[in-house]
ROVO-984612 format. One record per residue (C-alpha): residue in one letter; x negated, y negated, z. Coordinates in steps of 0.2 Angstrom, whole numbers, padded with zeros to 4 digits, always signed. Each point is the difference from the previous one (the first is absolute). Example, Ala and Ser with C-alpha at 12.3 -4.5 7.8 and 13.67 -1.06 7.14 Angstrom:
REM ROVO-984612
a-0062+0022+0039
s-0006-0017-0003
END
This chain:
REM ROVO-984612
m+0000+0000+0000
g-0009-0015-0006
e+0004-0019-0002
n+0008+0004-0017
d+0014+0010+0007
d+0014-0013-0005
s-0007-0002-0018
e+0000+0019-0001
i+0018+0001+0006
i+0005-0014-0013
e-0009+0009-0014
h+0009+0016+0005
h+0017-0009-0001
v-0005-0008-0017
d-0005+0017-0007
e+0016+0008+0006
a+0010-0015-0008
m-0009+0002-0017
e+0003+0019+0000
k+0019-0003+0003
k+0000-0014-0014
t-0008+0012-0012
s+0011+0014+0003
q+0016-0011-0001
r-0006-0007-0016
s-0002+0017-0008
h+0017+0006+0007
t+0009-0016-0006
h-0008+0002-0017
s+0006+0018-0002
f+0017-0005+0007
m+0003-0015-0011
e-0004+0011-0016
s+0015+0011+0005
v+0014-0014+0003
t+0012-0006-0013
s-0001-0017-0009
s+0014-0007+0010
e-0009+0005+0017
r-0016-0008-0007
e+0010-0016-0003
g+0007+0000+0017
h-0017+0003+0008
s-0008-0014-0010
s+0013-0012+0008
t-0005+0004+0018
q-0015-0006+0010
s-0010+0007+0015
s+0008-0002+0017
h-0016-0006+0009
r+0004-0018+0001
l+0019+0003+0005
l-0006+0012+0014
a-0013-0013+0006
y+0014-0013+0001
s+0011+0012+0009
d-0013+0005+0013
a-0004-0019+0003
l+0018-0004+0002
i+0005+0014+0012
s-0016-0003+0011
i+0005-0018+0002
i+0018+0005+0004
a-0005+0013+0013
t-0012-0012+0008
v+0010-0016+0001
m+0013+0009+0011
i-0011-0003+0015
l+0003-0019-0001
p+0016+0001+0010
v-0009+0010+0013
a-0016-0011+0000
h+0010-0016+0001
t+0010+0005+0015
k-0002-0014+0013
f-0001+0003+0018
e+0005-0012+0014
g-0014-0007+0010
n+0007+0006+0017
e+0005+0017-0008
e-0010+0016+0004
l-0007+0007-0016
k+0002+0018+0007
q+0019-0002+0002
s+0001-0009-0017
f-0010+0013-0009
q+0011+0014+0007
l+0015-0008-0009
l-0011-0004-0015
l-0006+0018-0001
t+0018+0007+0000
t+0006-0011-0014
k-0012-0010-0012
i-0015+0011+0001
a+0009+0016-0001
v+0010-0006-0015
y-0015-0007-0008
l-0009+0017+0001
m+0015+0009-0006
t+0003-0011-0015
f-0019-0001-0004
l-0001+0019-0001
i+0016+0001-0010
v-0007-0013-0013
t-0015+0011-0001
v+0011+0015-0003
a+0007-0009-0015
w-0017-0004-0006
a-0006+0018+0002
a+0015+0005-0011
h-0005-0013-0012
i-0018+0007-0001
r+0007+0018-0003
l+0012-0006-0013
f-0013-0009-0010
q-0011+0015+0001
v+0013+0009-0010
i+0003-0016-0012
e-0017-0005-0007
r+0006-0013-0013
i+0014-0013+0000
d+0010-0010-0012
d+0010-0016+0002
c+0015+0009+0007
l-0010+0009+0014
a-0009-0016+0004
l+0016-0009+0003
l+0007+0014+0010
n-0015+0000+0011
l+0002-0019+0002
a+0017+0002+0006
c-0006+0013+0013
m-0013-0012+0006
m+0013-0014+0001
l+0010+0010+0013
i-0016+0005+0009
t-0004-0019+0002
f+0017-0002+0008
l-0004+0013+0014
p-0009-0013+0011
y+0016-0010+0002
t+0010+0015+0004
f-0013+0005+0013
s+0001-0018+0007
l+0019+0003+0003
m-0003+0017+0008
a-0014-0007+0011
t+0010-0016+0005
f+0017+0009+0002
p-0004+0018+0004
e+0018+0003+0006
k+0008-0007-0016
i+0003+0013-0014
l-0002-0013-0014
g-0019+0001+0000
i+0001+0019-0001
l+0012+0000-0014
l-0010-0012-0010
f-0016+0010+0003
c+0008+0017-0005
a+0009-0008-0015
c-0017-0006-0007
v-0008+0017+0003
m+0014+0009-0008
v+0000-0011-0016
i-0019+0002-0001
g+0002+0018+0000
l+0013-0001-0013
i-0011-0011-0011
q-0014+0013+0002
a+0012+0014-0005
v+0004-0010-0016
i-0018-0002-0003
v-0003+0019+0001
i+0015+0003-0012
y-0006-0013-0012
a-0018+0006+0000
f+0005+0018-0003
s+0011-0005-0015
r-0016-0006-0008
p-0013+0013+0004
f-0015-0010-0007
l+0001-0011+0016
l-0003+0015+0011
n-0016+0008+0007
e-0008+0010-0014
q+0002+0016+0011
i+0019-0002+0000
q+0000-0005-0018
i-0007+0017-0005
s+0010+0010+0013
e+0016+0010-0004
n+0007-0004+0017
q+0004-0018-0003
a+0018+0002+0006
y-0006+0008+0016
y-0012-0014+0003
k+0014-0013-0002
h+0012+0008+0011
h-0013+0003+0014
i-0006-0018-0001
l+0018-0007+0001
k+0004+0012+0015
v-0015-0007+0009
i+0003-0018-0004
m+0018+0000+0005
r-0004+0007+0018
v-0004-0017+0007
p+0015-0009-0007
i+0011+0014+0006
m-0007-0002+0018
c+0002-0019-0001
l+0018+0003-0005
f+0003+0010+0016
a-0009-0013+0010
s+0012-0013-0007
i+0015+0010+0004
f-0006+0004+0018
s-0003-0018+0003
f+0019-0003+0001
i+0001+0014+0013
f-0016+0000+0011
f-0013-0012-0007
q-0014+0007+0010
l+0001+0016-0010
s-0002-0010-0016
y-0018-0005+0006
v-0003+0018+0004
i+0005+0006-0017
l-0011-0014-0008
a-0015+0006+0011
i+0003+0018-0007
v-0002-0007-0018
i-0018-0003+0004
f-0004+0017+0006
l+0012+0009-0012
p-0014+0009-0010
y-0008+0007+0016
i+0017+0005+0007
s+0004+0009-0016
q-0016+0009+0000
s+0002+0005+0018
l+0017+0007-0003
k-0006+0009-0015
w-0014+0008+0010
c+0012+0005+0014
r+0012+0008-0012
s-0014+0010-0009
k-0006+0006+0017
a+0018+0005+0005
l+0003+0009-0016
g-0017+0008+0000
h-0005-0008-0017
s-0016-0009-0003
l+0001-0018-0004
e-0004-0002-0018
e+0002-0014-0012
t+0003+0003-0019
p-0013-0007-0011
d+0013-0012-0007
s+0006-0007+0016
m-0018-0002+0006
l-0005-0010-0015
f+0012-0015+0001
y+0011-0008+0013
t-0002+0012+0015
y+0002-0003+0019
h-0016+0010+0003
p-0012-0009+0012
n-0015+0005-0011
e+0009-0008-0016
p-0013-0012-0007
l+0004-0019-0001
s-0008-0012-0012
k-0016-0005+0009
e-0002-0016-0010
r+0018-0006+0004
v-0002+0005+0019
e-0016-0011+0000
a+0009-0014-0010
f+0014+0000+0012
s-0011+0000+0015
d-0011-0014-0006
g+0016-0010-0003
v+0005+0002+0018
y-0017-0004+0007
a-0001-0016-0011
i+0017-0006+0005
v-0003+0003+0018
a-0016-0010-0001
t+0009-0014-0009
l+0014-0001+0012
l-0012-0004+0014
i-0004-0017-0007
l+0018-0005-0003
d+0003-0005+0018
i-0016-0010+0001
c+0005-0010-0015
e+0017-0003+0007
d-0003-0002+0018
n-0018-0005+0003
v-0001-0016-0011
p+0000-0015+0011
d+0013-0014-0002
p-0009-0016-0006
v+0010-0010+0013
m-0005+0011+0014
v-0019+0000-0005
q+0001-0019+0000
q+0009-0002+0017
k-0007+0015+0010
f-0018+0002-0007
g-0004-0018-0006
g+0000+0006-0018
s-0013+0014+0003
l+0005+0015-0011
v-0014+0011+0008
a+0007-0003+0017
a+0018+0004-0005
l-0006+0016-0008
q-0009+0006+0015
e+0017+0003+0008
y+0003+0013-0013
g-0016+0010+0004
p+0009+0015+0007
e+0011+0001-0015
f-0015+0000-0012
l-0009+0012+0011
a+0015+0012-0001
y+0001-0002-0019
f-0018+0004-0003
g+0000+0015+0011
s+0016+0006-0008
f-0006-0002-0017
a-0016+0009+0004
t+0011+0015+0007
v+0010+0000-0016
g-0015+0000-0011
l-0009+0013+0009
l+0015+0012+0001
w+0001-0003-0019
f-0019+0004-0001
v+0003+0016+0009
h+0014+0005-0011
h-0010-0004-0015
s-0014+0011+0006
l+0012+0014+0004
f+0008+0000-0017
l-0017-0002-0009
h-0003+0018+0006
v+0018+0007-0003
t+0003+0008-0017
i+0018+0005+0002
t+0013-0008+0011
s+0013+0012+0007
r+0017-0004+0006
l-0005+0002+0018
m-0015-0011-0002
g+0012-0013-0008
l+0012+0001+0015
f-0015-0003+0012
n-0005-0015-0011
t+0018-0007+0001
f-0001+0001+0019
s-0016-0009+0000
l+0006-0014-0012
a+0015-0002+0011
f-0011-0004+0015
v-0011-0011-0011
g+0015-0009-0005
g+0003-0004+0019
l-0017-0009+0002
p+0008-0017-0004
l+0010+0003+0016
a-0016+0004+0009
y-0007-0017-0006
e+0016-0009+0006
l-0001+0008+0017
t-0018-0003+0003
h+0001-0019-0003
e+0018-0003+0006
f-0005+0000+0018
p-0014-0009+0009
r-0014+0010+0008
d+0006-0003+0018
s+0018+0005-0005
r+0007+0015+0009
n+0006+0006-0018
a-0018+0000-0007
l-0004+0017+0006
e+0015+0008-0007
a-0002-0009-0017
v-0018+0007-0001
q+0005+0018+0005
i+0014+0000-0013
s-0013-0006-0013
c-0012+0014+0005
v+0014+0013-0002
i+0004-0006-0018
i-0019+0001-0005
f-0002+0017+0009
f+0014+0008-0010
a-0005-0008-0016
g-0017+0008+0002
v+0006+0017+0007
f+0011+0003-0016
q-0015-0004-0011
l-0009+0013+0010
a+0015+0012-0003
i-0002-0002-0019
w-0017+0006+0002
v+0005+0015+0011
a+0013+0005-0013
a-0012-0001-0014
l-0012+0011+0010
f+0012+0014+0001
d-0001+0001-0019
e-0017-0008-0003
r-0005+0010-0015
r+0015-0007-0009
t+0002-0017+0007
l-0018-0006+0005
h-0016-0004-0010
p-0013+0013+0005
l-0012-0013+0008
v+0012-0003+0014
r+0006+0018+0004
y-0002+0007+0017
g-0018+0002+0006
g-0010-0015-0008
r-0007-0017+0005
d+0013-0009-0011
h+0014+0010+0009
a-0007-0006+0017
f-0001-0018-0007
m+0018+0000-0007
l+0006+0007+0017
a-0009-0013+0009
k+0008-0014-0011
l+0017+0007+0003
a-0002+0002+0019
l-0007-0017+0003
y+0016-0010+0001
p+0011+0013+0010
c-0014+0001+0012
v-0004-0018+0002
s+0018-0005+0001
l+0004+0013+0013
g-0015-0005+0010
t+0005-0019-0001
f+0017+0005+0006
f-0006+0008+0016
l-0014-0013+0003
t+0014-0014-0001
c+0009+0010+0013
a-0015-0001+0012
l-0005-0018-0004
s+0017-0007-0004
e-0006-0018+0003
f-0012+0001-0015
s+0012+0010-0011
t+0001-0013-0014
s-0019-0002-0001
i-0003+0019+0000
f+0012+0002-0014
h-0007-0014-0011
l-0018+0007+0004
m+0006+0017-0006
q+0007-0007-0016
l-0016-0010-0004
g-0012+0014+0006
v+0007+0014-0010
p-0008-0007-0016
v-0017+0001+0008
a+0003+0018+0005
f+0005+0004-0018
l-0017-0007-0006
l-0009+0011+0013
l+0011+0015-0002
r-0011+0010-0013
l-0016-0003+0010
l+0009+0006+0016
v+0007+0015-0009
s-0018+0004-0007
v-0008-0001+0017
g+0014+0010+0008
l-0002+0014-0013
a-0019+0000+0003
l+0002+0002+0018
l+0013+0014-0002
r-0011+0010-0013
p-0012+0007+0013
l+0014+0004+0012
l+0010+0009-0013
a-0015+0009-0006
a-0004+0006+0018
l+0018+0006+0002
r-0001+0010-0016
k-0016+0008+0005
q+0007+0007+0016
p+0013+0013-0008
e-0014+0005-0013
a-0012+0003+0014
a+0013+0011+0010
a+0003+0010-0016
g-0018+0004-0003
g-0007-0017-0006
a-0001+0005-0018
g-0001-0014-0012
a+0000-0014+0014
g-0004-0017-0006
l+0006-0018-0001
v+0017-0001-0008
e+0002-0015-0011
v+0015-0012+0003
e+0002-0004-0018
e+0006+0016-0008
d+0003+0003-0019
e+0016-0008-0005
e+0009+0015-0006
a-0006+0011+0015
r+0009-0011+0013
v+0013+0007+0011
p+0017-0007-0004
f+0008-0009+0014
s+0016+0011-0001
d-0011+0016+0002
l-0009-0008+0014
v+0016-0004+0010
s+0008+0017-0004
END
């Protein structure tokens, strides 16, 4: 493992991409020779879907993230205890935010899988997709109604109506695309089971609208049950797989998927998602969260000219000094968002395939990243000597902790199928594996340590938190050196531990065991834990 590991990984991905493009060109050429002239004319009027998908990913990431604004802009009374206020906030706005964020990402995941089947678009498909995006942009308003009036059913009805219409539009997209096979994935184009694919995809797409229909009906009877049904929508793929597994065990049959159902639009946790679109959506969330942090400073921390003249004698520098805690909180929060993105970027640089389970953990991580504007608001809302400062800092630590823990969960999920999902350089047993693990564990460990440290030193809670935010970048710069030193110290210990069993067995062939083994000879993580 040398200094050129990242370049080797990039070259590996480039080689894979070139091989895929070459094979696709040869297959496309042979297929186009077999189609009729009318189909060729239809194919010539289409275009690649790449820009439409990039636009859709950007729009959905914005919509999913800005739903934190009603939560972050919640105002607390000066004499009100944050702990009591936050309990009320947690049961309403934050819970509804997390639920709607996850449901929006469910719609986005369905969009990914839909356009893995549809590879080309025409004007009609582009307009249908825009109609779908228009309804998705309306979801934050329905969320605001649900968060502000949780006991009123109008917000639930509007939200469910939007989701149902989105599902119907996606169904129309499927029917339209299958009526023009040249728009479809090449593997489906040459398949004799196009009717099976169409009915299977429609069945999967319509599950979420049907669930929302039941949620809207139950809102008239018992509105709390509607929220439960909407929460089930998020975990429906895993509930479906669990029920299928239980049924197979009860009947004594092995759980097997047919090749057709495993190729497209399944609910299997190992079903691959588009890695490029997962990265694009995640980058959008991180970028929007980083941008939201500056909005409040631009709005609330620009001094009034009259106040500057009367209170500070015209000195703008003296006036800005009063906003010192706000600027410190901004720079610390931006550093946190930026470094969490950096860890995410490093992780997905080593990932070759993104499974559905990894996508779920990524969604949970992004949901907590979306809560960082709330952490920023809390850490500068109260003065340092306020009784609420400790609770604000601890809430912020919890948000950062879970954002980092779910990034670590992505890594663990990838390790269980590392030969398929990870680049060989970071598989279990090497220096780069240890370095990646240290990157992922840094924020959970530091935020957890800060949480308990502020409990012991509550009067310095705000200072400790800001020191943590600004100190973590330095830790990242020193991380590779620290990991290298740690491995160098562990190498003699591991060699000594491995010598002892060999000596007890006869001492044959005892010697130093190298830490860096051949890439293909490494033990998979799934084999190790089993």
